[in-house]
MARLO-154025 format. One record per residue: residue in three letters; y, x, z of N, C-alpha, C, O in turn. Coordinates in steps of 0.2 Angstrom, whole numbers, plus 5000, padded with zeros to 4 digits. Layout:
// residues N
ALAYXZYXZYXZYXZ
...
END
This chain:
// residues 417
MET508448725081508148785084508848805083509148775078
LYS509148865088509748915087509548975084509149005085
LEU510248975080510049045075510349065076510849045078
VAL510049135076510549225076510749255074510549305077
PRO511249265071511849295065511349355065511049385060
GLY511349385070511249475073510449495070510449555067
ARG509949465070509349465068509449555066509449605069
TYR509449525059509549585053509749615055509349665057
GLY510449625058510849685059510349725065510349785064
ARG509949695071509549715074509049765072508949815075
VAL508649735067508349755063508349825059507949865060
LEU508949835054509149875052509649945055509949995053
GLN509549925060509949965066509550045065509750095064
PRO508950025067508550095065508750155060508850135054
ARG508750205061509050235053508050215050508150175045
PRO507650225051507050255049506850185043506650175038
VAL507050115050507050045045507450065037507250055032
ARG507950085039508450045033508150115027508150105021
ILE507950165031507550215024506850185019506650205013
LEU506550155023505950125021506250075017506150075011
LEU506550045020506849965017507150005008506949985003
SER507550045009507750065005507550094998507850104993
GLY507050115001506350155000505750114993505650134987
TYR505750074996505449984995505749964992505449964986
GLY506349944992506849894985506949934982507549924982
VAL506749984977506850044973506250024972506249974968
SER505750034974504950034970504749964970504149954966
LEU504949904972504949844969505349824963505149774959
VAL505949864961506149824956505749854948505749824943
GLY505649914950505249954946504649934944504449954938
ASP504249874950503849824950503749774944503449764939
GLY504449744947504749704944505149704935505249654931
MET505149784933505249774927504749784922504849784916
SER503949814926503549814924503049744920502649724915
VAL503549694925502849644925503149624916502949584912
VAL503649644915503849654907503549684904503249654899
SER503549744905503549824903502749814898502649804892
VAL502349814905501449814904501149774896500849784891
ALA501849694900501349634892501549674886501249684881
ALA502449684886502449704880502449774877502749794872
LEU501849824881501849894878501149864874500849884869
ALA500849824879500249794876500249754869499749744866
LEU500749724867500849684863500849734856500549714851
ARG501049794856501549854852500649894851500449894845
ILE500249914857499749934854499349914852498949954849
GLY499049844854498449804850498449794845498849814840
ALA497849764844498049744835497949674836497849644841
CYS498149654829498249594830497849544831498049494834
PRO497349544829496649504833496449484840496149434842
HIS496849534841496449554849497049554855496849584860
ARG497849544855498049544856498449514865498749524869
SER497949454862498049414869497549434875497549424881
LEU497049484870496549504874496649564878496249584883
ILE497149594875497349654878497849634881498049684884
VAL498149594882498549574884498549564892498849584897
GLY497949514892497749504898497349564901497449574907
ALA496849604898496649654900497049704904496849734909
SER497749724901498049774905498549714910498649754914
LEU498849654910499049634915498449624922498649604928
ALA497849634919497149634926497249704926497149704932
ALA497349724925497249814925497849834931497849884935
TYR498149804930498749824932499049794943499449824946
SER498549734945498249734949497549734953497449754958
LEU497149694950496449684950496149754954496049754961
PRO496049794951495749864953495849874961495349894964
ALA496349864964496449844970496049824975495849864980
ALA495749754974495249754977494449764977494049744981
LEU494349794971493849864973493949934974493449974974
GLY494649944977494650014980494949984989495150024993
ALA495049924989495149904995494449904999494349925005
LEU493949874994493249884998492949964994493250024996
VAL492849964993492350034991492750084997492350105002
LEU493450104997493550185001493650165008494050195012
ARG493350095009493750075016493550145022493950185025
ARG492750165021492750205022493050275025493250295031
TRP493250305020493750345021494550345021494850395020
LEU494650305021495350275022495750235028496350235029
SER494950205033495250155038495650185041496150165043
ALA495250265044495750275049496450365046496750415049
VAL496450345038497050385039497950315039498250265038
SER498150385042498950335046499150295041498750285036
SER499750265043500050205036500350245034500450225028
ARG500750305035501350335031500950385025501150395019
ARG500150405026500050435022499550415018499250455014
LEU499450355018499150285015499750275009499550295004
VAL500450265010500950245005500950305001501050294995
LEU500850375005501250415001500450444994500350454989
LEU500350434999499650424992499350364987498850364984
ASP499950304988499650254984500450264980500350244974
CYS500950284982501450324977501250384972501250374966
LEU501050414975500650464971500050464965500250474960
LEU499550444965499050394959499750364958500150394954
ARG500050314961500350254956500550304948500350314943
ALA501150324952501650374950501250424946501550434940
LEU500850464946500450504941500250444937500650434932
ALA499850394937499450384931500050314927499850284922
MET500550314930500950284924501350314919501550314913
ALA501550364924501950444920501650444916501950454911
ALA500850444915500450484909500550424904500550434898
ILE500850374906500850314900501350324893501250304887
PRO502050354896502350364892502350414888502550404882
ILE502050494891501750524891501450544883501750584878
VAL500750504884500150484878500750464871500750474865
ARG501050424875501350364870501750414865501750404859
VAL502050444867502650484864502150524859502250524853
ALA501650554863501050624859500750564853500550584848
GLY500650524854500350454847499750454849499350454845
GLY499550444856498850454859498750394862498150384864
LEU499250364862499050284868498850224863499150184859
ASN498050224865497650174863497350104869497250104875
PRO497450044865497250014873496850004877496849974883
GLY496250054874495850074880495850124887495550124892
LEU496550184882496550224888497350184890497550224894
TYR497550154889498150104894498050104898498350124903
ILE497550044895497249984902496850034908496750024914
GLY496550104905496050124911496950164917496950154923
LEU497250194913497850234918497950154923497950154929
LEU498250084918498550064923498050044930498350024935
ALA497250034930496550014936496850084937497150084942
ILE496750144934496950214938497350204945497350224951
GLY497950154941498650184945498450124949498650154954
SER498350064951498249994956497550034960497449994965
LEU497050084960496650084964496650084972496150074976
LEU497450114974497650114980498050054984498250044990
MET498250024977498649974980498849924988499249904992
SER498149924987497949864992498149915001498249875005
TRP498149955002497950015005498750045007498850065013
GLY499150045000499950055000500450005002500950015005
TYR500049945000500549875004499949875012499949835016
ALA499849895011499649865019500149925024500649915028
GLY499949975020500250035024501050015026501250025032
ARG501349985021502049985020502249925026502749905028
TYR501549875028501849825035501449825039501349775042
SER501049905039501149935047501649955047501949935051
LEU501950005043502550045044503249995047503650005051
ILE503249945044503649895048503449875054503849865058
ALA502749865055502649835062502649885067502649875073
GLU502649975064502850005070503750025072503950025077
LEU503950015067504650035068504949995070505250025075
ALA505049905068505349865071504849865077504349875078
GLU505749825082505449795088504949725088504849685083
PRO504449725094504249685092504349585090504049545086
ASP505049585095505149515096505649505086505949465083
LEU505549555086506149565079505349575072505449605066
ARG504849545073504249565066504449515061504449525055
MET504549445063504749405059505449425054505549395048
ALA505949455057506649455054506349525048506549535042
ALA505949565051505849615045505349615042505249645037
ASN504849575044504449555036504849505034504449485030
SER505449455032505449445029506049465025506149445019
LEU506349515028506549575022506249595019506449595013
MET505749615020505149635015505149605009505149625004
SER505049545012504649475008505249475003505349484997
SER505749455007506549445002506549484998506849454993
LEU506349554998506449604992506149604987506449644983
ASP505349564986505149534983505249514980504949524975
SER505749464982505749404979506549414979506949364980
LEU506849464977507149474973507349504967507849504963
SER506449544968506349594963506149544956506049564950
VAL506149484957505749444955506249404950506049374945
VAL506749424952507549404948507949464944508349454939
VAL507849524947508149584945507949614941508249644936
GLY507149614942506549654940506749624930507249634927
PRO506149584929506449554923507049574917507149604912
ALA507449544922508049524918508249634917508049664912
LEU508449654921508549734920508049744915508249774910
ALA507249714915506949744910507149714903507049744898
GLY507349664904507349604896508149614893508449584889
ALA508449664896509249694892508749774891508649774885
ILE508449804893508249884892508049864885508349864879
ILE507149834886506749824880507049794874506649804869
THR507749764872507749774866508149844863508649834859
PHE508049884865508349954863508149994864508350054863
ALA507449994869507250044871506350034870506149974868
ASP505950064871505150064871504950044877505150064882
PRO504550004875504349964882504050024886504150014892
SER503650094885503450144890503850154894503750144900
VAL504650174891505350194894505350144902505450174908
LEU505150104903505050054908504650074911504950124914
ILE504150084912503450124911503850184915504150154920
ALA503950234914504150284916504950274921505250294926
ALA504950244919505450204927505250184935505350214941
ASP504650114932504050114936503850184940504050184946
ALA503550224939503350294941503750324946503650334952
ALA504450324944505150354946505050314952505050344957
SER505150254952505250204957504650214963504650214969
TYR504250224961503750244965503750324970503450334975
VAL504050364966504150444966504950434975505050454981
ALA505150384971505950374977505350344984505150374989
LEU505150284981504750264987504650334993504850354998
ALA503950364987503750414991504250474996504150505001
VAL504650464992505250514997505450515003505650555008
ALA505450415002505950375008505350395012505550425017
VAL504550375011504150385019504050445021503850465026
GLY504350495017504150585017504650575024504650605029
ARG505050535023505650565029505850545033506350565037
LEU505250495035505050455042504750505044504550555042
PRO504850475054504750535058503950505057503750455054
ASP503650595062502750565064502650505066503150475069
PRO502050455065501850425069501850435075502050485077
ILE501750355079501650375083500950385086500650385081
ALA500650385089499950415092499350365096499350385102
HIS499150325095498950275097498450285102497950315102
THR498550245107497650255113497250245112496650265113
ASP497250155106496750145105496250175096496050145091
ALA496250215100496050275093495450195087495150145088
PRO495550215084495050155077494350195080494350255081
ASP493550115081493350135081493050135073493150085069
PRO492550195071492350175063491750125063491450115058
GLY491550085070491150025067491449985066491149935065
GLN492349965067492549935069493249925062493849925064
GLY493049925055493349925050493749885050493749855056
GLY494149855046494649805041494349735042494649685044
TRP493649725039493449695035492849645042492749585043
THR492649695045492349655051492649635056492349585059
LEU493449665061493749645062493849565061493749515064
LEU494249565054494149495050493749445052493849395054
ARG493049475050492349435052492549395059492649335060
ARG492649455065492649425071493249395072493349375078
ASN493749375068494549355071494249275070494349285064
PRO494049225071494149155067494849135067495049105062
GLN495249155071496149145067496349175060496649155055
LEU496149235062496449285054495849255049496149245044
LEU495349245049494949225045495149175043495549175038
ALA495149115045495549045043496049075040495849075035
LEU496549105040497149125039497049155032497449135028
LEU496549185031496449225026496149165021496449155015
VAL495749135023495349075019496049045015496249065009
ILE496249005020496948955019497249005011497248995005
THR497749075017498049085009497949115005498449145002
PHE497049125003496549134998496649064993496549064987
GLY496649014997496748944995497248934990497148914984
PHE497948934994498548934992498748964984498748934978
TYR498849034986498849074981498249064975498549084969
PHE497749044974497149024967497648964967498048974962
LEU497748924970497948824969498748854964498948824959
TYR499248924967499748944963499648944956500048914952
GLY499049004955498849014946498849014942498949054937
PRO498648944942498848864937499548884934499648904929
VAL500048864939500748874936501048904933501348884929
GLU501048984935500849054931500549034923500849064918
VAL500148994923500248954915500248894914500348884908
ALA500248854917500448784913501448784914501848734913
LEU501648824916502448814917502748854909503248844905
PRO502348894907502848904899502548854894502948824891
VAL501948844894501848794891502248724892502348684887
PHE502348704898502748644898503448664895503848624893
VAL503748734896504448724895504448744883504948734879
ALA503948754883503848764877503548674873503348664867
ASP503548624878503348564875503948524876504048474872
HIS504548544884505148494879505648534881506148504882
HIS505748594881506548614885506248684877505848684872
THR506748734877506748784874506448864877506548854883
VAL506348904877505748954877506448984882506348984888
SER506948984879507249024885507549004891507949034894
VAL507348944893507348904898506848934904506848944910
LEU506348964898505749004905506049034910505849014916
GLY506549104908506749124913507049094919506949104925
LEU507549044916508048994921507548974925507748974931
TYR507048954925506748914931506148974935506048964941
TRP505949024932506049094935506449124939506349154945
ALA507149124936507649134943507849104948508049134953
VAL507649014947507949014950507348994958507449004964
PHE506548984955506249024963506449064962506949044959
GLY506549114963506749194964506949174969506649154975
LEU507549164967508249154973508249114979508549134984
GLY507949044976507748994982507249044987507349064993
ALA506849054982506149104990506549164992506449184998
LEU507349204986507649244995507949194999508049215005
VAL508149154997508649115002508249075008508449065014
GLY507549055004507249025010506949095015506849085021
GLY506749145014506249195017506849215023506849195029
LEU507449245019508049255025508149225029508349245035
ALA508149155025508449105033507849105039508049115044
ALA507149095037506549115041506549155045506349135051
GLY506949225043507049285048507549265052507549285057
THR507849235051508449225057508149165063508449135068
LEU507649145062507449115067507149145072506549165071
PRO507349145079507149175085506349155086505949185084
ARG506149095088505449065086505449015081505848975079
LEU504849015079504248975073503548965076503248995080
ARG503548935075502848905077502248935068502248915062
LEU502048985072501749015065501348955060501448955054
TRP500848915062500048875060500748835057500848835051
THR501148805061501348745058501848745054502148695052
THR502148805052502648825048502348835041502648805036
MET501748865040501448895036500948855033500748865027
VAL500848795036500448715033500848705031500848705025
GLY501548685033502248645031502248685025502148655019
VAL502448745026502448765018502148745010502348735004
ILE501648745013501048725008501248665004501348654998
ALA501048625013501448565008502048545004502048504999
GLY502548585007503048575004503248594997503648574993
TRP502648674995502748704988502348644982502448634976
GLY501748604987501448564983501748504981501648474976
LEU502148494985502548414985502948444978502848414972
ALA503248504979504048504974503648514965503948504960
VAL502948544967502648574960502448484956502548474950
THR502148444961502048374958502748344955502648304951
VAL503448364956503848324953503948374944504448374941
PHE503548394943503348414934503048374931503248354925
GLY502348334935501948264931502248204933502048144933
ILE502748204935503248134936503648134931503848084929
THR504148194929504548194925504748294920504848344923
SER504748274914504948334911505848334910506148384907
ALA506048294913506948324912506948404913506548454915
LEU507548404912507748484916508048474924507948524928
ALA508348444925508848454929508548424936508748444942
PRO508048384936507648394941506948444943506748454948
THR506648474937506348494937506548584939506148624942
LEU507148594938507348654941507548624948507248654953
ILE507848584949507948584955507548584961507748614966
ALA506748534959506148554960505648634963505348644968
PHE505848674956505648714957506148774960505948824963
ALA506648764960507248804966506748784974506448824976
VAL506948714976506848704981505948724984505748724990
GLY505648724980504848754979504848814982504548824987
GLY505348844979505348944981505848954988505849004992
ALA506148904988506348904995505848885001505648925005
ILE505548825000504848825003504548875003504448905008
TYR504248904996503648954999503849045002503449085003
GLY504949045001504949105002504749115011504349165013
PRO504849095014504449105022503949135022503849185024
TYR503449095018502649115019502449155022502249145028
PRO502349225016502049305015502349325023501949355027
ALA503149315024503349335031502849345037502649395041
LEU502649245036502349225044501749255041501749305044
SER501349255037500649275037500649335040500149345044
PHE500949385039500949475038501049475048500749515052
THR501349425048501649415057501249385060501249405066
LEU500749345058500249325062499749385060499449385065
PHE499549425055499149465057499349505062498949525066
GLN500149525061500449615066500049585072499549605075
ASP500549535074500149495082499649495084499449505089
GLU499249485079498449475084498149545082497649555085
THR498249575079497849635077497849725080498249775080
PRO497549715082497749795088497749825084497349835080
LYS498449875084498849935078498449985077498550025072
ALA497850015081497350055076497050015070497350025065
GLN496749985070496549965066497149905059496949885054
LEU497749885061498049875058498249875050498349815047
THR498249935048497949965043497349925038497349885034
ALA496949975040496249935041496049865037495749865032
VAL496549815040496349755042496949715036496749675032
LEU497649735037498149705031497649745023497849715018
ALA497249805023496949825016496749765012496949745007
ALA496049755018495649725017495849665017495549645012
ARG496349605019496749565016496849555010496449515007
SER497449605008497749615001497049614995496949584990
GLY496549664998495949684993495549614993495049614989
ILE495749544996495649464994495849464991495749474985
LEU496649444993497049374992497249414984497349384979
VAL497149524983497449514975497149454970497449424965
ALA496649464971496249414967496249324966496049284961
SER496649314972496749244973497049214964496749184960
SER497649244965498049214959497849214952497749174948
PRO497549284952497149294944496849254942496849224937
LEU496449234950495749204947496049104947495849054945
GLY496449114949496849034945497249034940497348974938
THR497649074938497949094931497049084924496949054918
VAL496749094926495849104922496049034923496349004919
LEU495749004930495648944929496248894926496248834927
GLY496648914924497348894922497248884916497548824914
GLY496948924910497048894904496648854900496748804895
PRO496148874902495648774901495848714905495848664902
LEU496148724911496448654915497148644908497148594904
THR497748694908498148644901497848644896498048614892
ALA497348684894497148654886496748564887496848534882
GLY496348524892496248504896496648434895496548384891
LEU497248454903497348394905498248404900498648364898
GLY498448474899499248494895499348484902499048464907
ALA500148524900500448564903500648534911500348554916
SER501048474910501048434914500448414922500448404928
GLY500048404916499448374921499148424923498748414928
THR499148474922499048524926499448554934499248574939
LEU500248554930500648564934500448504940500248524946
PHE500548464940500448384943499448404949499348414955
LEU499248394945498548434947498348494954497948494959
SER498948554950499048584956499248574962499048584967
GLY499948554960500448504964500048464971500248474977
ILE499648414968499448374973498848414976499048434982
THR498448434975497948504977498048544981497648564985
THR498548554981499048604987499348564994499548584999
VAL499348504991499448454997498848435002498948425008
GLY498148434998497848424999497448485004497148465009
LEU497448545002497448605006497648575012497348535016
ALA498348585013498748585020498648525023498848525029
VAL498248465021497848405025497348445027497348455033
VAL497048475024496248505026496448545033496048545038
ALA497048605031497048625038497748615043498148655045
LEU497548555045497948555047497748545055498248535060
PRO496948545055496548545062496648595061496748595068
LEU496848665060496848735062497548755065497748805066
VAL498048675065498748685068498548655076498748685081
ARG498248625076498148635084497548665088497448665094
ARG497248675083496748745087497148795089497048815095
ASN497748825084497948895086498848875089499248905086
ARG498948815093499448785094499648845100500248865101
ASP499148865103499248915108499648955105500248965107
ALA499548985101499749055099500449025094500749075091
GLY500748965093501048975087501549005087501948985083
PRO501849035091502649025092502449125092502049155094
VAL503149135087503349245085503349245093503649205096
ARG502949305094502949325102502749405100502549425095
PRO502949435108502649505105502049515109501949505115
PRO501549525103500949575105500949595114501449625117
VAL500249565116500149605122499249655119498949665114
GLY499149675127498749745129499249795127499749795124
PRO498749845130499249915130499549955122499349945116
GLU500049975125500549985117500749925116501049935111
GLY500749875117500749815113500249795106500449765101
ALA499649815108499049825105498449765107498049765112
GLY498449715100497949665099498049615104498349625109
PRO497549545103497849495106497449485110497049525112
THR497749425115497149425121496549385122496449325120
ALA496149435126495249385126495249325129495249305135
GLU495149275122494949215123494149195125493949145126
END
């Protein structure tokens, strides 16, 4: 395929896109720091016999309530503009996260209150996430959506490298609640950026109250199949988060764990950016290839415990995985009417937010029974099996494969079939 070096330049040319991406990048660094700070603060306030339970509950509260918010609040939020949804999410997230260090300084922070504030802050996360990708779909030209989505997902990958490293440096001389305050401030920065965007374009295809995101997902076989495959992909990734630290502890030094995640994040960054420079991709073919490639990379951990080959495998696996979020979001954006896009993406996020944590829960007993190497190998080979199961979808959706401008009035919606 012919590379187009100027695609990212075209994406970044409109000032609103640059404003959105800059605010999003700041908020992601805050989230990256919270990967460390949420668990670290839970350890400090948790009673010794129950520390692991408090850490697990805190990490779950930081994301899982988003699934509840996507389901329970859809009646009121489905028709809200994408910009307002992002602002609401930022406001709630900032207030809840800012309350944690305030209560901590006052001496009143206990595990129950801590977990409750984290849960409140994540309640609108699915809607906010959907709003961001709906905004980028509105701001970017249709033929540049893949590149725009790649920039968004690459910022995610970069935050995996920058956020935890920054948190690790700060936490050596500061209380973890300081990092949580910084996360709250990062959401204020995103809210300011989104507030500077122009008013959203009014859609002629106004939302139908009876056509919510969940209903449209059920009625679109292509998107429903993609959702099921993606859920399985993320679920099978979950055990890796449990088994990898144990693998490192068994065969190397604990300090090496950060190196594994760093090479993964850098690989995902390179892979995601590279995919965004390609003018045409067959979405289904590429996504199934990504699933198979990631699975094969993880099986290396079951074959050898040597540092060099497993590090290389994890870096290559990250590069293979990198394009997947952008590919998935591009297909959703292309196949969903604009007026329903935010509601559909919120439903998608509400389902997928539970996939990896559920896999992580399964990873505990698997690692205890099979060992770290056995669990990683099982995760990898099962992921390859998922790709094989998904192969018929490639043939069935081949005509919908290339990235293309959506059709219909105002570029809204898929063709009728």
